[in-house]
N, C-alpha and C positions, 0 to 999 in steps of 0.2 A: 277282329275278336271271334266274331261270330265263325269265320274257319277254323281258328284254330281251336275255340270249343265243340269245334263237329268233327275235327281231326280227334281230338282227344276224348270223344265221347266213343268214335269208331274203334279207335284204338283199345278202349276199354271192354269195348264188347267182343272184339275179338278174343281178348283173353278168357275174358268169361264163359265163349262159347269153348275155347281150347282145355280148357280146364275141366268143364262140366265136358266135356266129351273126352276125358283122359280118364275120370273118374267114371264114367259110365260102362267105360270099357273095362276097366278094373273089375268093377261091380258084376259083369254079363261073361268076361272070361273065357270068349267062344274067338275059335278063330274066324267067323266072320264077323267080327267087329272089334278090329284090330285099333291101338289106339294113334292118339295123331299123328304122331312124330313117323311109323314106317309109314304111313299115306303121303304125307308131304314128301317125302324121300322119294317115293314110289311116282309121284307126280312129276318132280323135279326129273328122276331118270327118263321117266316115258315121254317128259317133253325134249329131253335133250338127245334122248337115245333110238327113241320108237316112234309113232307116229300119232300121237296125243296130239301132239301141235296141230297137226294137217286137219284132224278130226275139229279141234279148238276150232279153227279158223273157217273149217265147212261152214258150223252151227253160227259161228257169228255171221258170216255172209246172210243165211236164211234170217235169222232174226231182223238182222239190219233192213234187209230186203224187204220183208213182211210190213218191219214201223212204217218205212216210207212207202209203202203202196198204200197202206193204210189210209196215214196220214192226209197222204195227196189226195186222195180219193173223199176219204171222208170229212174235213174240214172244212174244206168249201161248203161241201153240201148240206152241212149241221146248221154253218151260219147262217146260208140262205136259207132253209127250212124254219128255221127259229127266226128268224126277221121277219117270213110272210105267211100270213096266217093260214093263206086259202091253200099254199102247198104243201102246209103241216097238216092240214086236215087230209090230204091226200098219204102224203107219205109216214106219218105216223104210226097210222094202223098196218102197212105192210112193215114197219118195225117192230111193231108189237107182236106181229104174227113171225117174223122169222128171228129175229135175237132170242129168243129162248130154247129154240132149237138148240139139240146136242150133233154142231156139225161134224164133230171128230165121228160120228158111224159114216160121214159118207167117204170118210180117207179112203177102204177097199174099193169104191167107184172111182175117186178123183187118181187113183195109181192105174185102175184099169186102163181110163180115158188118156192120163196122161205119160203114163211109165215112170220107172224109175227116177233117181236123180233129184234135182232141186226144186222142181215145177210144180209136182204135187204137195212138199210140205210147205213152201213158201205160199201155194193158193190156199191151205188148209187155215194156216195161222192166218195170212190174211183175212177170209171169211170171217174168223171168230173176233179178232182185235179190231175189226173195219166198225163194227156195231157198237162195240164200246168208247171208241173216239168221237163216233156219229153222234150218240145220244149226249157224252159230254158237251159238244160243242154246240148241238141242237138248243139243250138246255140253258147253257151261257148264254145264247144269244136271246131264248126267249126273256131271262131275266134282268135285261138292261133297262135300267131307268128310262120309262118313256122322257122324263124332262131332258135326259143327255141329249134324246134324239131331235128335239124340239130344240134345242139348245144350236145343235146342228144346222138344222133344216132353216131355223131364223137368221142363218148366216148364209145359206144358200149354197149348202153343201151339194156336189153331187151325191150320186147314189155310193158312186166306187168312192169317194171321198168319205163319205157315211162308213164305208165299210173298212176302209186304210185305217183312219185314226179315230174310229168309236169302236166298232164291232169288235175289227182283230185284237188289239190292245185290251179289250174290257174280258173278251174271253179266252184270251192266252193264258191265264192262270190256272184256270179249268181245264183248257186243253192238257197242258202240262201234266195235272194231277195223273187225266184218262192216260197218257203216255207212259205214265208211271205203272201204272193199273196193268196197262195193257202187256206192257216188257213182261211183269212175271206171267202172266196168261199167256203169253208166244211163248218164255220157258217151256212152261210147264208143257205146254202142246207141242213143241220141237221132241222135246223128249218123247212123247209117245207118237208123234211121226218117223220118227229117226230108230224107234225098233218096231218098225212094220214094212216090212219089205226094203229095208235098205243094208246099206253095205259101208258109209261111212258117216259122221256126226259125233258127240257126242254120247246122245242115245243110244246108237248102237256100239259103240265103244264099253260103256258101261254093260249093257246087255250081255255083249259078247265074253267080256270079264266076268261077267256073274255065272254065265253058263259053263266057263273054263276052271269056276271057283279060285279066281287070283283077285282075291277080296280085297288085298292093299289098292289093288289098281285098278279094282271098281269102285273103289270111296274116294282114289284120285279122278276118275272121270268126273264122278258127283261133284268133289271140289271145284273142279274145273268148270262144271257148270253153275254151282253157286260164285265164282268168281265171273263167269261171264253177267250172269245178274248184275253183282255189285260195280259192276266195270259200265253198264248199261244205264245204273240208277246217278250213278258220278256224273255219267258223261250228262243225261236230264237235268242235274241238280248245275251243271255249268251253264247249260246251255239258258237255263231258266234265269240262273243270275245275270246271264248277259243281255236276255230280251226283254226282263221283268223287273229293271231296275227299283225303276219306282214301287212295285208291288213288296220292296223288302226293305223300304224305308218305315 
């Protein structure tokens, strides 16, 4: 029932967005803001008969790789820091110093060091979303009720068992929330990274078609990037439903 309601809500939202887009295009009435139908046709045409599907897959790879790298590095560190006060006192000031830094300004330097291709994009995205996931995991681990920990210790649980059976499942909902936030951030940074010294990806496609004044194709690229985000969110929802069933009761 919950899945059916969510699907109905998503369909209604999609209809409202398309209708609003169509009405706004009629009001603006300019070539640079076409209605949705020509854009959807262009999206299908460019996907089937042009290179849009290649750009899409390149962007999917970059976002997925960045999320996986950040997740694997940030989650264990965040959980350990959150449960180890002495380590937290050392690591937290470093986080507070580095987290607010606008890391996108280092993109030219990263490109100079790593060259063109996937590596500089993945590194930049990973640097940014690493801290988002790290802070969420650390704070969730900090907030675990002390009586839960005492209960585990009273059963002579080892450190590994404590993390496996208490810390990890208790923090997982917050970690999934941070992954959702990081996904939106990753796609936003991806666009910036792919418009700088790049020859592929959805960001490059959007900028290239804009410069050629192919506005329907430009919006098709924007729509493709939106679909990438929607697919990512749906995947995170599926994973959360799978691994956090107890949290949905």
